[in-house]
TORFI-139882 format. One line per 2 residues: number of its first residue (from 1); for each residue x, y, z of C-alpha. Coordinates in Angstrom, 2 decimals. Layout:
N
NUM) X Y Z  ...
This chain:
446
1) -3.66 -35.09 -49.53  -6.37 -32.42 -49.68
3) -8.42 -32.28 -52.86  -8.73 -28.56 -53.54
5) -11.61 -29.14 -55.97  -14.19 -30.28 -53.40
7) -13.47 -31.74 -49.98  -10.35 -29.62 -49.47
9) -12.23 -26.39 -49.98  -14.96 -27.51 -47.63
11) -12.42 -28.42 -44.95  -10.71 -25.03 -45.24
13) -14.06 -23.28 -44.89  -14.74 -25.24 -41.72
15) -11.30 -24.38 -40.32  -11.78 -20.69 -41.06
17) -15.26 -20.74 -39.57  -13.89 -22.44 -36.44
19) -11.13 -19.86 -36.09  -13.57 -16.99 -36.50
21) -15.91 -18.56 -33.97  -13.08 -19.05 -31.48
23) -11.91 -15.49 -32.01  -15.41 -14.21 -31.47
25) -15.79 -16.21 -28.29  -12.40 -14.95 -27.07
27) -13.31 -11.34 -27.79  -16.63 -11.89 -26.08
29) -14.90 -13.27 -23.02  -12.61 -10.25 -22.93
31) -15.59 -7.93 -23.24  -17.26 -9.67 -20.28
33) -14.24 -9.35 -17.97  -14.88 -7.23 -14.90
35) -12.51 -4.25 -14.81  -11.25 -3.12 -11.39
37) -9.34 0.15 -11.09  -6.60 0.05 -8.46
39) -4.99 3.39 -7.60  -1.63 3.00 -5.91
41) 1.64 4.73 -5.05  3.97 1.87 -5.93
43) 6.59 3.02 -8.42  9.97 1.65 -9.45
45) 10.75 -1.91 -8.38  7.56 -2.01 -6.32
47) 5.56 -1.44 -9.50  7.27 -4.46 -11.05
49) 6.36 -6.56 -8.02  2.75 -5.35 -8.08
51) 2.43 -6.04 -11.80  3.64 -9.57 -11.14
53) 1.01 -10.12 -8.46  -1.73 -8.76 -10.70
55) -0.62 -11.04 -13.55  -0.77 -14.07 -11.25
57) -4.22 -13.07 -10.04  -5.59 -12.58 -13.56
59) -4.18 -15.95 -14.60  -6.06 -17.64 -11.76
61) -9.18 -15.50 -12.17  -9.40 -14.55 -15.89
63) -12.87 -13.07 -15.41  -11.26 -10.06 -13.70
65) -8.95 -7.37 -15.03  -7.04 -5.20 -12.54
67) -5.98 -1.81 -13.89  -2.74 -0.87 -12.12
69) -3.02 2.92 -11.97  0.06 4.56 -10.43
71) -0.84 7.98 -9.01  2.50 9.22 -7.72
73) 3.41 9.49 -4.05  0.99 8.92 -1.18
75) -0.03 12.58 -0.63  -0.71 13.05 -4.35
77) -2.80 9.89 -4.49  -4.89 10.93 -1.49
79) -5.57 14.35 -3.00  -6.54 12.75 -6.31
81) -8.82 10.28 -4.54  -10.76 13.01 -2.75
83) -11.20 14.91 -6.02  -12.27 11.80 -7.94
85) -14.86 10.84 -5.34  -16.36 14.31 -5.36
87) -16.45 14.23 -9.17  -18.25 10.89 -9.13
89) -15.62 8.67 -10.75  -13.49 7.12 -8.00
91) -11.49 3.89 -8.35  -12.64 0.67 -6.72
93) -9.44 0.32 -4.68  -7.17 3.04 -3.32
95) -3.88 2.55 -1.52  -3.72 5.08 1.33
97) -0.73 5.50 3.63  -1.16 4.86 7.32
99) -1.26 8.52 8.30  -4.30 9.00 6.08
101) -6.31 6.48 8.12  -8.15 9.02 10.29
103) -9.26 10.98 7.23  -10.56 7.83 5.51
105) -12.41 6.70 8.63  -14.05 10.10 8.95
107) -15.50 9.68 5.42  -17.72 6.68 6.19
109) -20.14 7.58 3.40  -17.33 7.20 0.85
111) -15.99 3.77 1.79  -17.07 0.16 2.12
113) -15.61 -1.46 5.27  -13.36 -4.31 4.18
115) -14.69 -6.64 6.86  -18.23 -6.17 5.53
117) -17.14 -6.59 1.91  -15.17 -9.77 2.54
119) -17.88 -11.37 4.69  -20.57 -10.70 2.08
121) -18.31 -12.12 -0.64  -17.69 -15.35 1.26
123) -14.20 -14.55 2.56  -14.81 -13.69 6.23
125) -12.03 -12.01 8.16  -11.58 -9.83 11.26
127) -8.72 -7.83 12.78  -7.73 -11.05 14.58
129) -6.86 -12.57 11.20  -3.80 -10.32 11.21
131) -0.80 -9.86 13.46  -2.06 -7.68 16.37
133) -0.10 -4.53 15.59  -1.32 -4.72 11.98
135) -4.99 -5.67 12.16  -6.03 -3.30 14.91
137) -4.30 -0.33 13.35  -6.99 -0.34 10.66
139) -9.92 -1.29 12.90  -12.70 1.07 13.93
141) -13.44 1.89 17.56  -16.06 -0.86 17.38
143) -13.44 -3.40 16.26  -14.45 -3.62 12.60
145) -11.67 -3.89 10.01  -12.08 -0.88 7.74
147) -9.30 -1.39 5.18  -7.04 -4.20 4.07
149) -3.46 -4.06 5.39  -1.18 -4.36 2.38
151) 2.39 -3.08 2.41  3.10 -2.96 6.14
153) 6.52 -2.11 7.52  8.43 -1.24 10.67
155) 11.60 0.82 11.06  14.74 -1.26 11.56
157) 18.45 -0.53 11.78  20.65 -1.45 8.82
159) 24.33 -2.12 9.54  27.28 -2.04 7.13
161) 29.24 -5.09 8.27  32.28 -4.10 6.22
163) 32.63 -0.82 8.14  32.14 -2.63 11.43
165) 34.91 -5.05 10.49  37.19 -2.13 9.59
167) 36.68 -0.79 13.11  37.37 -4.19 14.68
169) 33.71 -4.68 15.53  31.61 -7.83 15.18
171) 27.89 -8.54 14.97  27.89 -8.80 18.76
173) 28.81 -5.10 18.86  25.72 -3.90 16.99
175) 24.19 -1.38 19.43  20.95 -2.25 21.17
177) 20.57 1.04 23.07  21.12 4.69 22.22
179) 24.06 5.06 24.64  25.65 2.12 22.82
181) 25.04 3.89 19.49  27.27 6.69 20.75
183) 30.02 4.44 22.13  30.11 2.26 19.00
185) 29.92 5.40 16.88  33.07 6.75 18.49
187) 34.90 3.52 17.64  33.71 3.72 14.05
189) 34.80 7.35 13.88  38.24 6.46 15.24
191) 38.58 3.88 12.45  37.94 6.55 9.82
193) 34.25 5.99 9.15  32.72 9.22 7.86
195) 29.41 8.89 9.74  28.22 6.41 12.34
197) 24.45 6.66 11.88  21.73 8.42 9.89
199) 17.96 8.17 9.69  15.38 8.15 6.95
201) 11.84 9.45 7.57  12.84 11.52 10.65
203) 9.36 12.48 11.89  8.07 8.93 11.53
205) 11.02 7.10 13.07  12.45 9.62 15.55
207) 9.12 10.87 16.93  6.22 8.51 16.16
209) 8.03 5.18 16.36  10.27 6.37 19.18
211) 7.17 7.10 21.28  5.58 3.69 20.65
213) 8.90 1.86 21.19  9.04 3.43 24.66
215) 5.28 3.23 25.38  5.06 7.00 25.71
217) 1.92 8.83 24.52  2.25 10.69 21.26
219) -1.19 12.29 21.58  -4.13 12.28 23.97
221) -7.24 10.09 23.61  -5.12 6.95 23.22
223) -3.11 8.48 20.40  -6.35 9.50 18.70
225) -7.96 6.06 18.64  -10.58 7.02 21.24
227) -11.61 10.38 19.80  -10.86 13.01 17.17
229) -10.71 15.57 20.01  -6.96 15.24 20.51
231) -3.94 17.16 21.78  -0.33 16.54 20.76
233) 1.82 15.15 23.58  5.08 14.36 21.83
235) 6.82 17.43 23.24  7.47 15.46 26.43
237) 10.77 15.11 28.34  11.67 11.71 26.88
239) 11.27 12.78 23.25  12.95 16.15 23.84
241) 15.91 14.36 25.45  16.18 12.00 22.49
243) 16.12 14.73 19.84  18.67 16.74 21.83
245) 20.84 13.61 21.95  20.70 13.28 18.15
247) 21.68 16.95 17.83  24.63 16.28 20.12
249) 25.69 13.31 17.98  25.49 15.54 14.93
251) 27.80 18.12 16.49  30.24 15.29 17.20
253) 29.97 14.17 13.55  28.55 10.81 14.60
255) 25.06 11.45 13.22  24.37 12.96 9.82
257) 21.00 14.41 8.92  20.09 13.35 5.41
259) 16.87 15.28 4.90  13.18 14.45 4.95
261) 11.72 11.31 3.41  14.13 8.54 2.48
263) 16.87 10.76 1.04  19.21 9.68 3.86
265) 19.28 6.19 2.36  22.02 7.28 -0.04
267) 24.28 8.06 2.92  24.12 4.40 3.87
269) 24.14 2.76 0.45  27.15 4.87 -0.60
271) 29.08 3.65 2.43  29.29 7.04 4.14
273) 27.24 6.07 7.22  27.75 2.70 8.88
275) 24.24 2.46 10.36  20.85 3.71 9.23
277) 17.31 3.66 10.59  14.93 3.03 7.70
279) 11.76 1.15 6.83  11.89 -2.64 6.71
281) 10.17 -2.22 3.36  13.48 -0.97 1.96
283) 15.31 -4.18 2.90  14.89 -5.94 -0.43
285) 16.37 -3.09 -2.42  19.17 -2.39 0.04
287) 20.34 -5.98 0.35  20.33 -6.53 -3.42
289) 21.84 -3.23 -4.54  24.67 -2.36 -2.14
291) 28.21 -3.61 -2.61  28.79 -4.66 0.99
293) 27.29 -7.14 3.46  24.33 -5.80 5.46
295) 22.82 -6.90 8.76  19.42 -5.85 10.08
297) 18.86 -5.12 13.76  16.13 -3.76 16.01
299) 15.75 -0.06 16.68  17.87 1.15 19.61
301) 16.03 2.13 22.78  16.67 4.12 25.95
303) 17.40 1.66 28.78  16.37 4.15 31.47
305) 12.76 4.23 30.22  10.71 1.72 32.18
307) 9.38 -1.14 30.09  11.34 -0.26 26.95
309) 11.39 -1.57 24.36  7.64 -1.99 23.90
311) 6.61 -2.64 20.28  6.78 -0.67 17.07
313) 3.78 0.45 15.06  3.30 -0.19 11.38
315) 4.15 2.10 8.55  3.20 1.58 4.95
317) -0.33 1.58 3.59  -3.63 -0.25 3.35
319) -6.20 -0.77 0.61  -9.53 1.04 0.89
321) -12.66 0.09 -1.02  -14.56 3.07 -2.40
323) -18.34 3.27 -2.80  -20.01 3.66 -6.16
325) -19.03 0.36 -7.81  -21.14 -2.50 -9.15
327) -21.79 -5.74 -7.32  -19.59 -7.59 -9.82
329) -16.70 -5.20 -9.18  -17.01 -5.62 -5.41
331) -16.98 -9.41 -5.80  -13.81 -9.03 -7.86
333) -12.22 -6.75 -5.27  -12.96 -9.28 -2.53
335) -11.51 -12.09 -4.66  -8.37 -10.01 -5.30
337) -7.99 -9.27 -1.59  -8.42 -12.96 -0.80
339) -5.63 -13.70 -3.28  -3.35 -11.09 -1.68
341) -3.87 -12.69 1.74  -2.99 -16.20 0.62
343) 0.16 -17.26 2.53  1.96 -18.06 -0.72
345) 1.26 -14.58 -2.09  2.35 -12.93 1.16
347) 5.64 -14.83 1.13  6.37 -13.82 -2.46
349) 5.65 -10.18 -1.59  7.98 -10.40 1.43
351) 10.77 -11.90 -0.61  10.65 -9.25 -3.29
353) 10.13 -6.17 -1.12  11.00 -6.59 2.55
355) 7.46 -5.79 3.69  5.94 -7.73 6.57
357) 3.75 -10.82 6.67  0.21 -9.67 7.37
359) -1.71 -12.59 8.80  -0.95 -15.25 11.40
361) -1.28 -17.83 8.62  1.13 -15.92 6.38
363) 3.73 -15.66 9.12  3.40 -19.35 10.01
365) 3.71 -20.37 6.35  6.91 -18.36 5.82
367) 8.36 -19.72 9.04  7.50 -23.31 8.10
369) 9.29 -22.97 4.76  12.42 -21.67 6.50
371) 12.22 -18.17 5.07  13.30 -16.46 8.29
373) 16.07 -19.00 8.82  17.44 -18.35 5.35
375) 16.74 -14.59 5.46  17.38 -13.54 9.09
377) 16.96 -9.85 8.31  13.30 -10.46 7.48
379) 12.32 -11.54 10.99  13.60 -8.40 12.75
381) 10.62 -6.18 11.94  8.21 -8.96 12.94
383) 9.96 -9.26 16.30  9.68 -5.52 16.82
385) 5.96 -5.47 16.07  5.30 -8.48 18.31
387) 7.85 -7.67 21.02  5.03 -7.03 23.51
389) 1.25 -6.84 23.33  0.24 -3.40 21.99
391) -0.91 -0.83 24.53  -3.01 2.31 24.15
393) 0.23 4.11 23.29  1.78 1.49 21.00
395) -1.27 0.29 19.05  -0.79 3.09 16.57
397) -1.41 6.78 16.00  -4.65 7.97 14.41
399) -4.76 11.73 13.97  -6.71 14.03 11.73
401) -4.55 16.13 9.40  -1.72 13.72 10.16
403) 0.09 14.30 6.84  0.27 18.02 7.61
405) 1.41 17.29 11.17  4.23 15.13 9.87
407) 5.36 18.02 7.66  5.35 20.31 10.71
409) 7.42 17.80 12.66  9.93 17.26 9.87
411) 10.42 21.01 9.71  10.89 21.14 13.48
413) 13.54 18.41 13.43  15.31 20.14 10.56
415) 15.48 23.33 12.61  17.17 21.40 15.42
417) 19.73 19.71 13.17  20.53 23.01 11.45
419) 21.15 24.68 14.80  18.27 27.13 14.48
421) 16.39 25.86 17.56  16.87 23.63 20.57
423) 15.00 20.36 20.78  12.65 21.79 23.42
425) 11.91 24.95 21.43  11.27 23.08 18.19
427) 9.08 20.35 19.66  6.99 22.68 21.83
429) 6.34 24.88 18.80  5.55 21.89 16.59
431) 3.12 20.42 19.12  1.19 23.69 19.34
433) 1.02 23.88 15.54  -0.22 20.30 15.53
435) -2.94 21.22 18.04  -4.27 23.83 15.62
437) -4.47 21.20 12.86  -6.08 18.68 15.22
439) -8.70 21.18 16.37  -9.50 22.06 12.77
441) -10.06 18.39 11.91  -12.16 17.80 15.03
443) -14.44 20.72 14.17  -14.76 19.49 10.58
445) -15.90 16.01 11.66  -18.45 17.11 14.27
């Protein structure tokens, strides 16, 4: 029993002093934490996933605090980043979509190459650390990794198995080629299916990925990897034939155009279209939210194109490190990147999102734990990316003013699907508009 007249009072004073001391030390520790601002475009369920990763990181490394700063969509973030850098208050990390890569590489004075940062921090890595189609997309012409691959994806085909069953079709009937898409589409149509196939992100999937998948040049100078002095080449016979084929399917009510971006996804998730071409990064949400069984298959290809299919190129985004930060912040950024590349972290990110494994070690770890056996849809995008060794035409596409070019191309495709232009007219016009944008960027970077 405590004697409140003497010893008890002394004990209480000691307890209070200890609590105050502990509180002071705790507040001091918080004050000494290194704050790292991370600008990103991950909203919705992706924001929840990212917050979870950040919480895990801060638990392991309490000396760092990552500020998750959502900036809207990719174009908005990139515009904000340029303005913030010019104003002298940029973030430490910025998530930039893949078509912003050329712009970021042209601003060498504004960035810290990731390979340099990681090596100096004691976490050496090179493009060879990553799966080939991923690492070399973000490498300079000299082979230096400039940014950290993060949410990488590939377009895949999603299949509504319930609608296939209604048409008397099995998994063996999932089309592998575009002619098969038409023949299977006719069977689906005969069974009362409203729409056989649709596509999200038309300019990305039906022009950019189509070209790589068939090893056909999208632009000169090795798709822009060799030089910023580039000409658009995607108005070639193969691509024109493909877009004309899609327009024909639309007239036959086998293909339904769902708009730019990922708005076509609702045509699939609502059950209207039995097949959809969409990013592998959408797999997690699709498989968990639809009310029917879904299979994932490779993109169809044209069997008459020699060597097809080749390999797909990555979509998604990478993390760029911006100049103007302290040494402590850069050490924290490197530690955070090291955490993101841990095989365990990569697997958790795959499970929750549908994005790809990044490194050879991450892929091997997921495979060893049976992830691809238990989740067969997850391996499809990896197989596409690694189907064959990347070539000059399937390594990627690195163009200046690429975001604007994609807008031009989406508009061109929309004019075809609305019947306002033929495939040849629309693509020739779009390519010439792209050339103007490419020339403007080339002159700006000289």
